[in-house]
Phi, psi and omega in degrees: 000130176291124183236002178164192181203166179197181180264116180291138181274314182220142177281128175243162185291338179213159179296158179248142176225157180179192182259126182292133175225115178282133179231120184239334190231161176294330178297320178295320178295317180297321178297317178292326178294318182282320187256354179095150176271127179303143179302147173072022183280129168254111181285134175244114188226167178270201187288348184269018192305313188299308181290318183298312189261001184310318182295340184235005188305316185290352180272351180278147173287328179191170181224136172240117184242131184288340184238186173074188180226176179295344178259008177289166180306314180296319178300318179294314181296315180295324177297316180293323181276352181073031180258120178303139186209140169246132176251164177054037186281138175245104182231153173211152177085011176259124175254156176305131180092349176295148171277127181232160175219143173225156186276095175260013172269352182291157177294132177296147177280126184268168175302321178296321176301313179298314182297322183264004178071021179276136177276146173209070190263154175247147185269154176236132179238146168264123181271323182201147174288152174300147182303318180295315181294323181291331182282340183288000000 
């Protein structure tokens, strides 16, 4: 199910999929730092992403960020770490634990695109509901 779109940071040869994990606080980051990031995690974060998630960023399968641009701190860090990332993402209907996929084969949105108001969006899909949510 199509659940949103965002600005792709870097083009990769194939889409990325994984399990959605919402990260909002430094306490959540510290817990993941101490106990490990679950394999196949796609972090779903707000606009404070780069500074907040820097200690564990390279452990994510991908990142979906609600704010910023491809030139934001988080966009730069994910590009350097080779982690697929969508910035300025508009998504709805994703719950923690859902299987998601996003289009990181899309053309990245350039500074010129932002300046001229041109869209260059990548899609986000929910592949499956989390087991807990599906059981409710």
